[in-house]
BAFIGU-205018 format. One record per atom (N, C-alpha, C, O): y, x, z; residue in three letters; atom name. Coordinates in pm, 1 decimal, padded with zeros to 6 digits. Example, Ala and Ser with C-alpha at 12.3 -4.5 7.8 and 13.67 -1.06 7.14 Angstrom:
BEGIN
north  east  up  rest  atom
-00569.0  01319.0  00780.0  ALA  N .
-00450.0  01230.0  00780.0  ALA  CA .
-00330.0  01320.0  00780.0  ALA  C .
-00331.9  01423.6  00846.5  ALA  O .
-00225.0  01285.0  00708.0  SER  N .
-00106.0  01367.0  00714.0  SER  CA .
00003.0  01290.0  00787.0  SER  C .
00113.8  01340.9  00803.9  SER  O .
***
This chain:
BEGIN
north  east  up  rest  atom
04283.8  -02411.8  -03175.1  MET  N .
04280.9  -02299.9  -03083.6  MET  CA .
04143.4  -02235.5  -03091.4  MET  C .
04042.2  -02305.5  -03087.2  MET  O .
04138.4  -02107.1  -03102.3  SER  N .
04010.4  -02037.1  -03113.4  SER  CA .
03952.3  -02009.9  -02975.7  SER  C .
04022.6  -02013.7  -02874.8  SER  O .
03824.9  -01983.0  -02974.0  VAL  N .
03756.8  -01951.5  -02848.4  VAL  CA .
03811.4  -01824.0  -02788.8  VAL  C .
03824.8  -01813.3  -02666.9  VAL  O .
03842.8  -01728.1  -02872.0  LYS  N .
03895.3  -01600.7  -02824.8  LYS  CA .
04028.3  -01620.0  -02753.1  LYS  C .
04052.3  -01557.5  -02649.8  LYS  O .
04113.4  -01704.0  -02805.5  ALA  N .
04243.0  -01729.6  -02742.7  ALA  CA .
04225.5  -01805.3  -02612.4  ALA  C .
04297.2  -01779.4  -02515.7  ALA  O .
04131.1  -01898.4  -02608.5  ALA  N .
04108.7  -01975.9  -02487.1  ALA  CA .
04051.4  -01887.6  -02377.3  ALA  C .
04085.5  -01904.6  -02260.2  ALA  O .
03966.2  -01795.2  -02412.9  ALA  N .
03906.1  -01708.1  -02313.0  ALA  CA .
04007.3  -01609.3  -02257.0  ALA  C .
03990.5  -01562.1  -02144.5  ALA  O .
04111.0  -01576.8  -02331.7  GLY  N .
04207.4  -01478.1  -02286.8  GLY  CA .
04327.6  -01536.9  -02217.6  GLY  C .
04420.1  -01463.4  -02183.0  GLY  O .
04329.7  -01667.5  -02196.0  SER  N .
04445.5  -01728.7  -02130.8  SER  CA .
04409.5  -01768.5  -01988.9  SER  C .
04291.8  -01774.5  -01953.2  SER  O .
04510.3  -01795.5  -01908.5  GLY  N .
04487.0  -01841.0  -01771.8  GLY  CA .
04495.9  -01727.9  -01672.6  GLY  C .
04527.9  -01614.5  -01708.2  GLY  O .
04466.5  -01760.1  -01544.9  PRO  N .
04479.6  -01661.0  -01438.4  PRO  CA .
04380.5  -01546.5  -01451.2  PRO  C .
04409.5  -01436.5  -01404.2  PRO  O .
04266.2  -01567.4  -01512.1  ALA  N .
04167.8  -01460.0  -01524.2  ALA  CA .
04208.4  -01358.6  -01629.9  ALA  C .
04144.4  -01254.1  -01642.7  ALA  O .
04314.4  -01387.5  -01706.4  ALA  N .
04354.2  -01297.8  -01813.7  ALA  CA .
04439.7  -01181.4  -01764.4  ALA  C .
04475.2  -01093.2  -01842.5  ALA  O .
04472.8  -01180.7  -01635.9  SER  N .
04554.5  -01071.1  -01585.2  SER  CA .
04475.2  -00941.1  -01592.7  SER  C .
04352.7  -00943.6  -01579.9  SER  O .
04541.5  -00828.2  -01612.9  PRO  N .
04471.3  -00700.7  -01625.7  PRO  CA .
04388.6  -00666.2  -01502.2  PRO  C .
04282.6  -00604.8  -01514.5  PRO  O .
04435.0  -00704.4  -01384.2  THR  N .
04361.9  -00672.2  -01262.4  THR  CA .
04231.0  -00749.2  -01256.0  THR  C .
04127.9  -00693.8  -01217.9  THR  O .
04234.9  -00878.0  -01293.5  ALA  N .
04113.7  -00960.0  -01287.9  ALA  CA .
04010.4  -00910.9  -01388.3  ALA  C .
03890.8  -00915.1  -01359.6  ALA  O .
04052.7  -00865.2  -01503.1  ALA  N .
03958.6  -00817.8  -01603.8  ALA  CA .
03895.6  -00685.2  -01563.1  ALA  C .
03779.2  -00659.7  -01594.0  ALA  O .
03971.0  -00601.3  -01494.6  LYS  N .
03918.7  -00469.6  -01456.5  LYS  CA .
03832.3  -00475.7  -01331.0  LYS  C .
03728.7  -00409.6  -01323.8  LYS  O .
03873.6  -00553.9  -01233.0  ASP  N .
03806.8  -00554.2  -01103.3  ASP  CA .
03757.4  -00693.5  -01065.8  ASP  C .
03821.4  -00759.7  -00984.1  ASP  O .
03646.4  -00740.6  -01121.9  PRO  N .
03594.4  -00869.4  -01077.1  PRO  CA .
03542.0  -00855.3  -00934.3  PRO  C .
03490.7  -00750.1  -00896.3  PRO  O .
03555.2  -00960.0  -00857.6  VAL  N .
03509.6  -00957.4  -00719.1  VAL  CA .
03358.4  -00976.7  -00717.7  VAL  C .
03308.3  -01082.7  -00755.0  VAL  O .
03287.1  -00874.8  -00675.0  LEU  N .
03142.2  -00882.1  -00668.6  LEU  CA .
03100.0  -00933.5  -00531.8  LEU  C .
03152.7  -00891.2  -00428.9  LEU  O .
03005.3  -01024.3  -00532.6  GLU  N .
02951.4  -01078.7  -00408.5  GLU  CA .
02803.8  -01043.5  -00400.5  GLU  C .
02737.8  -01022.8  -00502.4  GLU  O .
02753.7  -01036.9  -00279.7  ALA  N .
02610.9  -01011.9  -00259.8  ALA  CA .
02535.9  -01144.5  -00268.7  ALA  C .
02575.6  -01244.0  -00208.2  ALA  O .
02427.8  -01143.9  -00344.5  TRP  N .
02340.7  -01259.8  -00361.0  TRP  CA .
02200.1  -01217.8  -00319.5  TRP  C .
02148.5  -01116.4  -00366.5  TRP  O .
02138.5  -01296.0  -00231.5  GLU  N .
02002.9  -01266.2  -00185.5  GLU  CA .
01902.8  -01334.6  -00277.0  GLU  C .
01921.3  -01449.7  -00316.7  GLU  O .
01796.3  -01262.2  -00310.0  VAL  N .
01694.9  -01313.5  -00401.3  VAL  CA .
01563.8  -01330.4  -00324.7  VAL  C .
01513.8  -01236.5  -00262.8  VAL  O .
01509.7  -01450.7  -00330.2  PHE  N .
01380.2  -01480.3  -00271.4  PHE  CA .
01284.6  -01509.4  -00386.1  PHE  C .
01321.1  -01576.7  -00482.5  PHE  O .
01162.2  -01458.5  -00375.4  ARG  N .
01068.6  -01472.3  -00486.3  ARG  CA .
00933.4  -01522.2  -00438.6  ARG  C .
00894.6  -01503.3  -00323.3  ARG  O .
00863.6  -01586.0  -00530.2  GLN  N .
00728.6  -01634.0  -00504.8  GLN  CA .
00638.6  -01568.9  -00608.8  GLN  C .
00660.7  -01584.9  -00728.8  GLN  O .
00537.2  -01495.7  -00563.7  GLU  N .
00452.0  -01420.9  -00656.1  GLU  CA .
00358.1  -01510.8  -00734.8  GLU  C .
00336.8  -01489.2  -00854.1  GLU  O .
00301.2  -01612.5  -00668.1  LYS  N .
00215.4  -01708.2  -00738.2  LYS  CA .
00226.3  -01842.8  -00669.3  LYS  C .
00267.7  -01851.2  -00553.7  LYS  O .
00189.3  -01947.6  -00740.3  ASP  N .
00199.5  -02082.1  -00683.7  ASP  CA .
00120.6  -02091.4  -00553.8  ASP  C .
00007.8  -02042.9  -00544.6  ASP  O .
00180.5  -02153.3  -00454.8  GLY  N .
00116.6  -02167.4  -00324.7  GLY  CA .
00155.7  -02059.9  -00225.2  GLY  C .
00140.3  -02079.2  -00104.6  GLY  O .
00206.0  -01947.0  -00273.1  ASP  N .
00251.3  -01840.6  -00183.5  ASP  CA .
00385.8  -01879.0  -00122.7  ASP  C .
00460.3  -01957.1  -00181.8  ASP  O .
00417.6  -01825.0  -00005.5  PRO  N .
00550.2  -01850.2  00051.4  PRO  CA .
00658.0  -01773.4  -00024.7  PRO  C .
00629.9  -01673.3  -00090.6  PRO  O .
00779.1  -01821.0  -00014.7  MET  N .
00892.7  -01748.4  -00071.8  MET  CA .
00920.6  -01629.4  00019.2  MET  C .
00925.1  -01644.0  00141.3  MET  O .
00939.2  -01512.9  -00039.6  ARG  N .
00968.5  -01390.6  00037.1  ARG  CA .
01095.8  -01328.1  -00014.5  ARG  C .
01130.9  -01341.2  -00131.8  ARG  O .
01164.3  -01259.9  00075.2  HIS  N .
01287.7  -01193.7  00035.5  HIS  CA .
01252.1  -01077.6  -00056.1  HIS  C .
01174.1  -00989.5  -00020.0  HIS  O .
01310.6  -01079.2  -00175.2  GLY  N .
01282.2  -00974.2  -00271.6  GLY  CA .
01387.0  -00864.5  -00269.7  GLY  C .
01356.9  -00748.8  -00298.9  GLY  O .
01510.0  -00900.5  -00235.6  GLY  N .
01618.4  -00803.9  -00235.1  GLY  CA .
01750.7  -00874.1  -00259.4  GLY  C .
01763.1  -00994.4  -00236.6  GLY  O .
01847.9  -00800.2  -00304.9  SER  N .
01978.6  -00859.3  -00331.1  SER  CA .
02036.2  -00801.5  -00458.9  SER  C .
01999.2  -00692.6  -00502.9  SER  O .
02127.4  -00877.0  -00516.8  VAL  N .
02198.7  -00832.9  -00636.3  VAL  CA .
02347.5  -00853.2  -00611.3  VAL  C .
02386.8  -00938.6  -00531.9  VAL  O .
02428.3  -00775.8  -00678.2  MET  N .
02573.5  -00789.6  -00670.2  MET  CA .
02621.0  -00851.2  -00801.3  MET  C .
02593.1  -00798.6  -00909.1  MET  O .
02692.7  -00962.6  -00791.4  ALA  N .
02739.6  -01031.4  -00911.6  ALA  CA .
02866.4  -01109.2  -00878.5  ALA  C .
02887.6  -01147.3  -00763.3  ALA  O .
02951.5  -01133.2  -00979.4  PRO  N .
03075.6  -01207.1  -00955.7  PRO  CA .
03056.3  -01357.8  -00945.0  PRO  C .
03141.4  -01426.6  -00888.7  PRO  O .
02944.9  -01410.9  -00998.3  ASP  N .
02924.8  -01555.9  -00991.1  ASP  CA .
02775.3  -01587.3  -00993.2  ASP  C .
02691.6  -01498.7  -01010.7  ASP  O .
02743.8  -01716.2  -00975.0  ALA  N .
02604.6  -01759.1  -00964.8  ALA  CA .
02528.1  -01738.1  -01095.0  ALA  C .
02410.1  -01702.9  -01093.1  ALA  O .
02594.5  -01759.5  -01206.6  GLU  N .
02526.8  -01744.5  -01335.8  GLU  CA .
02481.0  -01600.9  -01358.5  GLU  C .
02366.2  -01577.5  -01396.3  GLU  O .
02569.7  -01505.2  -01335.6  LEU  N .
02530.5  -01365.3  -01352.1  LEU  CA .
02429.3  -01322.6  -01246.0  LEU  C .
02339.5  -01243.3  -01274.7  LEU  O .
02442.8  -01373.9  -01124.6  ALA  N .
02345.7  -01341.3  -01019.4  ALA  CA .
02206.5  -01388.4  -01059.8  ALA  C .
02107.3  -01319.9  -01034.7  ALA  O .
02199.5  -01505.5  -01122.1  THR  N .
02071.3  -01557.5  -01169.1  THR  CA .
02013.6  -01468.3  -01278.7  THR  C .
01894.2  -01438.3  -01278.1  THR  O .
02097.1  -01426.4  -01371.4  HIS  N .
02050.1  -01338.0  -01478.2  HIS  CA .
02003.7  -01203.9  -01422.4  HIS  C .
01899.7  -01152.3  -01463.1  HIS  O .
02080.5  -01147.3  -01329.2  TYR  N .
02041.5  -01019.5  -01269.4  TYR  CA .
01908.8  -01033.5  -01193.2  TYR  C .
01821.4  -00947.4  -01202.7  TYR  O .
01895.4  -01143.2  -01117.8  ALA  N .
01772.3  -01165.0  -01041.2  ALA  CA .
01653.2  -01181.4  -01134.8  ALA  C .
01545.7  -01127.2  -01109.0  ALA  O .
01671.8  -01255.1  -01242.5  ARG  N .
01562.9  -01273.8  -01339.4  ARG  CA .
01523.9  -01140.0  -01401.4  ARG  C .
01405.7  -01112.5  -01422.5  ARG  O .
01622.9  -01058.0  -01430.0  GLU  N .
01596.1  -00927.5  -01490.9  GLU  CA .
01523.6  -00834.3  -01392.9  GLU  C .
01431.8  -00761.9  -01431.6  GLU  O .
01565.2  -00836.7  -01267.0  MET  N .
01507.5  -00743.6  -01170.2  MET  CA .
01375.4  -00790.6  -01111.5  MET  C .
01288.3  -00707.9  -01084.5  MET  O .
01357.4  -00921.0  -01090.9  TYR  N .
01240.3  -00970.5  -01019.1  TYR  CA .
01148.4  -01058.4  -01103.4  TYR  C .
01044.5  -01102.5  -01054.1  TYR  O .
01183.5  -01084.8  -01228.0  GLY  N .
01098.7  -01169.2  -01310.1  GLY  CA .
01064.0  -01110.1  -01444.0  GLY  C .
00988.9  -01170.2  -01520.7  GLY  O .
01116.1  -00995.8  -01473.2  ARG  N .
01099.6  -00934.3  -01605.3  ARG  CA .
00952.9  -00903.5  -01636.2  ARG  C .
00907.6  -00923.0  -01749.0  ARG  O .
00879.7  -00856.0  -01536.8  ARG  N .
00740.1  -00817.4  -01559.6  ARG  CA .
00642.8  -00925.4  -01512.8  ARG  C .
00526.6  -00897.0  -01483.7  ARG  O .
00690.7  -01048.3  -01506.0  GLN  N .
00610.8  -01164.2  -01463.2  GLN  CA .
00549.4  -01145.2  -01324.0  GLN  C .
00439.3  -01193.4  -01297.3  GLN  O .
00621.2  -01074.5  -01235.2  GLU  N .
00570.0  -01058.4  -01099.6  GLU  CA .
00609.5  -01174.6  -01009.2  GLU  C .
00566.6  -01180.3  -00894.0  GLU  O .
00691.1  -01267.9  -01059.9  SER  N .
00734.6  -01383.0  -00981.2  SER  CA .
00720.1  -01509.8  -01065.0  SER  C .
00742.8  -01509.7  -01186.0  SER  O .
00681.3  -01618.4  -00996.9  VAL  N .
00676.1  -01747.3  -01066.3  VAL  CA .
00796.4  -01834.0  -01031.9  VAL  C .
00825.6  -01930.7  -01102.2  VAL  O .
00866.3  -01799.7  -00923.7  ARG  N .
00982.9  -01876.4  -00882.5  ARG  CA .
01081.1  -01782.8  -00812.5  ARG  C .
01041.3  -01693.6  -00737.5  ARG  O .
01209.8  -01804.6  -00838.4  LEU  N .
01315.8  -01726.0  -00773.6  LEU  CA .
01417.1  -01820.4  -00711.5  LEU  C .
01451.1  -01923.7  -00769.1  LEU  O .
01464.1  -01784.3  -00594.9  TRP  N .
01579.1  -01850.4  -00532.9  TRP  CA .
01689.1  -01746.5  -00524.1  TRP  C .
01665.9  -01634.9  -00477.7  TRP  O .
01808.0  -01782.4  -00568.2  VAL  N .
01923.2  -01692.8  -00560.7  VAL  CA .
02027.9  -01761.9  -00474.8  VAL  C .
02076.4  -01869.6  -00509.2  VAL  O .
02062.8  -01698.8  -00361.8  VAL  N .
02151.1  -01759.6  -00263.0  VAL  CA .
02264.3  -01663.3  -00230.9  VAL  C .
02240.5  -01545.0  -00206.7  VAL  O .
02386.7  -01713.1  -00230.7  ARG  N .
02501.3  -01630.6  -00191.4  ARG  CA .
02481.2  -01587.2  -00045.9  ARG  C .
02452.1  -01670.4  00040.1  ARG  O .
02496.4  -01459.6  -00018.5  ARG  N .
02472.9  -01408.1  00116.4  ARG  CA .
02559.8  -01477.4  00219.7  ARG  C .
02516.0  -01499.0  00332.7  ARG  O .
02680.1  -01511.9  00183.5  SER  N .
02768.9  -01578.3  00279.5  SER  CA .
02721.3  -01720.0  00312.2  SER  C .
02766.9  -01778.4  00410.5  SER  O .
02629.9  -01776.7  00231.5  ASP  N .
02576.2  -01910.1  00258.4  ASP  CA .
02451.4  -01907.6  00344.9  ASP  C .
02400.2  -02013.0  00382.5  ASP  O .
02402.1  -01789.6  00377.0  VAL  N .
02286.3  -01776.6  00464.8  VAL  CA .
02337.6  -01774.5  00607.8  VAL  C .
02424.4  -01694.1  00641.9  VAL  O .
02284.1  -01862.6  00691.3  HIS  N .
02329.6  -01872.6  00830.2  HIS  CA .
02225.9  -01808.9  00922.5  HIS  C .
02106.8  -01838.6  00913.0  HIS  O .
02270.7  -01723.8  01009.2  ASP  N .
02185.4  -01652.1  01102.3  ASP  CA .
02179.4  -01729.4  01233.7  ASP  C .
02281.9  -01749.2  01299.1  ASP  O .
02059.9  -01773.1  01272.3  LEU  N .
02041.8  -01844.5  01398.4  LEU  CA .
01985.4  -01747.3  01500.8  LEU  C .
01863.9  -01731.0  01511.8  LEU  O .
02073.9  -01683.2  01575.2  ASP  N .
02027.1  -01589.5  01676.9  ASP  CA .
02063.4  -01635.0  01817.7  ASP  C .
02041.9  -01561.8  01914.3  ASP  O .
02118.0  -01755.3  01829.5  ASP  N .
02154.0  -01810.2  01959.7  ASP  CA .
02027.1  -01856.8  02030.6  ASP  C .
01952.8  -01939.2  01977.4  ASP  O .
02002.3  -01804.7  02149.3  ALA  N .
01880.1  -01838.8  02223.1  ALA  CA .
01871.9  -01987.6  02253.3  ALA  C .
01762.4  -02043.8  02255.9  ALA  O .
01985.5  -02052.5  02276.2  ASP  N .
01984.4  -02195.8  02305.6  ASP  CA .
01937.3  -02277.8  02186.0  ASP  C .
01875.7  -02382.9  02203.4  ASP  O .
01965.8  -02230.6  02065.1  LEU  N .
01921.0  -02302.0  01945.8  LEU  CA .
01773.2  -02277.8  01916.6  LEU  C .
01705.4  -02365.2  01862.7  LEU  O .
01723.5  -02160.4  01951.7  LEU  N .
01586.8  -02124.8  01918.1  LEU  CA .
01484.8  -02165.9  02024.0  LEU  C .
01366.6  -02180.7  01992.9  LEU  O .
01527.8  -02184.2  02146.4  GLN  N .
01436.9  -02225.4  02253.1  GLN  CA .
01449.7  -02376.0  02274.7  GLN  C .
01560.8  -02426.5  02290.7  GLN  O .
01338.2  -02447.9  02275.2  PRO  N .
01346.9  -02592.4  02296.7  PRO  CA .
01390.9  -02623.3  02439.8  PRO  C .
01357.5  -02548.7  02531.8  PRO  O .
01465.0  -02731.7  02459.5  PRO  N .
01513.9  -02764.4  02593.7  PRO  CA .
01403.1  -02812.5  02686.8  PRO  C .
01418.6  -02806.9  02808.8  PRO  O .
01292.6  -02859.4  02631.5  LEU  N .
01182.8  -02910.7  02713.1  LEU  CA .
01061.4  -02819.7  02700.8  LEU  C .
01044.8  -02749.3  02601.2  LEU  O .
00977.2  -02822.3  02802.9  ASP  N .
00854.3  -02744.7  02798.1  ASP  CA .
00755.7  -02815.0  02706.0  ASP  C .
00714.7  -02927.9  02732.7  ASP  O .
00718.2  -02749.0  02599.3  ARG  N .
00623.6  -02806.4  02503.6  ARG  CA .
00501.1  -02715.4  02489.5  ARG  C .
00444.0  -02702.0  02381.3  ARG  O .
00462.4  -02653.7  02600.2  SER  N .
00348.6  -02562.1  02594.5  SER  CA .
00219.4  -02635.6  02560.7  SER  C .
00124.0  -02574.3  02512.8  SER  O .
00215.4  -02766.4  02585.2  PHE  N .
00095.1  -02843.0  02553.0  PHE  CA .
00070.0  -02847.7  02402.2  PHE  C .
-00040.8  -02879.7  02359.2  PHE  O .
00172.3  -02815.9  02321.1  LYS  N .
00155.1  -02817.1  02175.7  LYS  CA .
00096.7  -02685.7  02123.6  LYS  C .
00057.2  -02677.1  02007.3  LYS  O .
00091.2  -02584.8  02207.9  LYS  N .
00037.0  -02455.6  02165.7  LYS  CA .
-00113.8  -02455.2  02188.7  LYS  C .
-00161.6  -02515.7  02284.6  LYS  O .
-00188.7  -02388.5  02102.8  PRO  N .
-00333.7  -02385.2  02120.7  PRO  CA .
-00375.3  -02325.2  02254.4  PRO  C .
-00480.8  -02360.6  02307.0  PRO  O .
-00295.5  -02235.9  02310.1  GLY  N .
-00328.6  -02174.9  02438.4  GLY  CA .
-00328.1  -02274.5  02552.7  GLY  C .
-00384.9  -02245.8  02658.0  GLY  O .
-00266.4  -02389.9  02536.0  GLY  N .
-00263.7  -02492.0  02639.5  GLY  CA .
-00396.2  -02562.6  02656.6  GLY  C .
-00414.3  -02636.3  02753.5  GLY  O .
-00489.0  -02542.4  02565.6  TYR  N .
-00616.7  -02611.5  02569.9  TYR  CA .
-00732.5  -02516.6  02599.6  TYR  C .
-00845.6  -02542.5  02558.6  TYR  O .
-00705.8  -02408.4  02669.5  VAL  N .
-00811.3  -02312.6  02701.8  VAL  CA .
-00905.4  -02376.2  02803.0  VAL  C .
-00863.7  -02418.0  02911.1  VAL  O .
-01032.3  -02382.9  02766.4  MET  N .
-01132.2  -02446.1  02852.6  MET  CA .
-01201.2  -02346.1  02945.0  MET  C .
-01271.6  -02385.7  03037.9  MET  O .
-01181.5  -02218.1  02920.1  ARG  N .
-01251.0  -02114.9  02995.9  ARG  CA .
-01225.9  -02129.7  03146.1  ARG  C .
-01320.3  -02124.7  03225.0  ARG  O .
-01100.5  -02147.6  03186.2  ASP  N .
-01068.1  -02158.6  03328.5  ASP  CA .
-01125.6  -02286.2  03388.2  ASP  C .
-01174.8  -02285.5  03501.0  ASP  O .
-01119.8  -02394.5  03313.7  LYS  N .
-01174.0  -02521.6  03363.1  LYS  CA .
-01325.7  -02513.4  03379.0  LYS  C .
-01381.3  -02564.6  03476.1  LYS  O .
-01392.8  -02448.2  03282.1  LEU  N .
-01537.9  -02433.2  03292.4  LEU  CA .
-01576.6  -02343.1  03409.4  LEU  C .
-01673.8  -02370.2  03479.9  LEU  O .
-01500.8  -02236.6  03429.4  ALA  N .
-01529.6  -02145.6  03541.9  ALA  CA .
-01513.4  -02219.0  03675.3  ALA  C .
-01593.6  -02199.8  03766.7  ALA  O .
-01410.7  -02302.4  03686.6  ALA  N .
-01389.8  -02378.3  03810.3  ALA  CA .
-01501.5  -02480.0  03830.5  ALA  C .
-01547.0  -02499.7  03943.2  ALA  O .
-01546.0  -02544.4  03724.1  ALA  N .
-01653.9  -02642.3  03734.3  ALA  CA .
-01785.1  -02574.8  03772.8  ALA  C .
-01861.3  -02629.2  03852.6  ALA  O .
-01812.5  -02455.7  03716.2  ARG  N .
-01933.8  -02381.7  03751.2  ARG  CA .
-01930.8  -02338.7  03898.0  ARG  C .
-02031.0  -02347.9  03969.0  ARG  O .
-01814.8  -02292.0  03941.4  ALA  N .
-01802.1  -02248.8  04080.1  ALA  CA .
-01823.9  -02366.3  04175.2  ALA  C .
-01886.8  -02349.9  04279.7  ALA  O .
-01773.7  -02482.2  04141.0  GLN  N .
-01788.0  -02600.9  04225.1  GLN  CA .
-01934.0  -02646.9  04229.3  GLN  C .
-01981.8  -02692.2  04333.3  GLN  O .
-02004.6  -02635.4  04116.8  SER  N .
-02143.5  -02681.0  04112.2  SER  CA .
-02241.2  -02573.7  04159.8  SER  C .
-02357.2  -02604.3  04187.3  SER  O .
-02196.8  -02450.4  04169.6  GLY  N .
-02282.5  -02342.4  04216.6  GLY  CA .
-02366.5  -02280.2  04106.3  GLY  C .
-02456.3  -02201.5  04136.1  GLY  O .
-02341.2  -02312.2  03981.5  GLN  N .
-02417.8  -02254.4  03871.0  GLN  CA .
-02352.4  -02125.7  03823.2  GLN  C .
-02230.3  -02110.9  03828.7  GLN  O .
-02434.5  -02033.5  03776.6  ALA  N .
-02383.0  -01908.3  03721.1  ALA  CA .
-02351.1  -01927.5  03573.2  ALA  C .
-02399.9  -02020.3  03508.9  ALA  O .
-02270.7  -01840.5  03522.8  LYS  N .
-02236.0  -01845.1  03380.7  LYS  CA .
-02359.6  -01811.2  03298.9  LYS  C .
-02426.4  -01712.0  03327.9  LYS  O .
-02392.4  -01892.1  03195.8  PRO  N .
-02509.9  -01859.5  03115.0  PRO  CA .
-02490.5  -01730.2  03039.3  PRO  C .
-02379.7  -01695.3  02998.7  PRO  O .
-02601.0  -01660.0  03021.1  LYS  N .
-02595.3  -01532.7  02948.1  LYS  CA .
-02583.2  -01560.3  02798.7  LYS  C .
-02623.9  -01665.6  02749.7  LYS  O .
-02526.8  -01464.4  02728.2  ALA  N .
-02514.3  -01477.0  02583.3  ALA  CA .
-02649.5  -01467.3  02518.8  ALA  C .
-02737.0  -01394.4  02565.7  ALA  O .
-02667.0  -01541.3  02410.5  ARG  N .
-02794.0  -01537.8  02337.6  ARG  CA .
-02804.8  -01407.8  02260.3  ARG  C .
-02707.7  -01361.3  02200.7  ARG  O .
-02922.5  -01350.4  02262.0  SER  N .
-02944.2  -01229.1  02183.4  SER  CA .
-03014.1  -01267.4  02053.0  SER  C .
-03085.2  -01367.6  02045.3  SER  O .
-02992.1  -01186.5  01953.2  LYS  N .
-03050.1  -01216.5  01820.5  LYS  CA .
-03189.7  -01169.1  01808.7  LYS  C .
-03252.1  -01186.6  01704.0  LYS  O .
***
């Protein structure tokens, strides 16, 4: 059996499948140089992962502007917009740097001791 005959048989050999392949949206994330975060570069339309990878490489890697590409089917990207999922159930404000502001504590200590705030040093 020849390769040509094998490629033309099966369910994909119907005239409709050959004329109208189902295109899916694939999101492309790229990294410009090592150590940089992955950023959304755009999207490509392709019938399968292999072609999506080739299209992404052609569009986002051809001029060596990317060192790494991620190609993800758009339907596989999950959107977390539920407030219950994004807000922690417990108060964890102590983990934020703003929880350690000493300015208010120093002002209260100065007021209790009766000392004035020291002036800034001049150059």
